[in-house]
C-alpha positions as CSV (number, residue, x, y, z in Angstrom):
1,X,-12.8,-89.4,98.5
2,X,-16.0,-89.0,100.6
3,X,-16.8,-92.7,100.3
4,X,-13.3,-93.5,101.5
5,X,-13.8,-91.3,104.5
6,X,-17.2,-92.9,105.3
7,X,-15.6,-96.3,105.1
8,X,-12.8,-95.4,107.4
9,X,-15.2,-93.9,110.0
10,X,-17.4,-97.0,109.8
11,X,-14.4,-99.2,110.4
12,X,-13.3,-97.0,113.3
13,X,-16.8,-97.2,114.9
14,X,-17.0,-101.0,114.4
15,X,-13.6,-101.4,116.0
16,X,-14.5,-99.2,118.9
17,X,-17.8,-101.2,119.5
18,X,-15.7,-104.4,119.7
19,X,-13.1,-102.8,122.0
20,X,-15.8,-101.5,124.4
21,X,-17.4,-104.9,124.5
22,X,-14.1,-106.5,125.3
23,X,-13.5,-104.0,128.1
24,X,-16.9,-104.8,129.5
25,X,-15.8,-108.5,129.7
26,X,-12.6,-107.6,131.4
27,X,-14.6,-105.5,133.9
28,X,-16.7,-108.6,134.7
29,X,-13.6,-110.7,135.1
30,X,-12.1,-108.2,137.5
31,X,-15.2,-108.5,139.7
32,X,-15.1,-112.3,139.6
33,X,-11.4,-112.3,140.6
34,X,-12.1,-109.9,143.5
35,X,-14.9,-112.3,144.6
36,X,-12.6,-115.3,144.4
37,X,-9.6,-113.6,146.0
38,X,-10.9,-110.9,148.3
39,X,-7.6,-110.6,150.1
40,X,-6.0,-109.5,146.8
41,X,-8.6,-106.8,146.0
42,X,-6.1,-103.9,145.9
43,X,-3.7,-105.8,143.6
44,X,-6.5,-106.8,141.3
45,X,-7.8,-103.3,141.1
46,X,-4.4,-102.0,140.3
47,X,-3.8,-104.5,137.5
48,X,-7.2,-104.0,136.0
49,X,-7.7,-100.2,135.8
50,X,-10.6,-100.8,133.5
51,X,-13.0,-98.1,134.9
52,X,-11.2,-95.1,133.4
53,X,-10.4,-96.8,130.1
54,X,-13.9,-98.1,129.7
55,X,-15.4,-94.7,130.6
56,X,-13.2,-92.9,128.0
57,X,-13.9,-95.3,125.2
58,X,-17.6,-95.5,125.9
59,X,-17.8,-91.7,125.6
60,X,-15.6,-91.7,122.5
61,X,-17.9,-94.2,120.9
62,X,-21.0,-92.1,121.7
63,X,-19.3,-89.1,120.1
64,X,-18.3,-91.0,117.0
65,X,-21.9,-92.2,116.6
66,X,-23.4,-88.9,117.3
67,X,-21.2,-87.0,114.9
68,X,-21.5,-89.5,112.1
69,X,-25.2,-90.3,112.5
70,X,-24.5,-94.1,112.8
């Protein structure tokens, strides 16, 4: 049972690492879009509310790693 739990936690951490990396890419894309379409900045920011999501998931990943020593 303990090995199963460790495997599940490792999978969760790996998935979260990939998700945070994907959010970072979306954040960069948001800035590129704002540069390309400066007159649409408000609309782009509304569509890509990445900041809060990225902040939460980055902290979540830190806690997962800290509490599981990975």
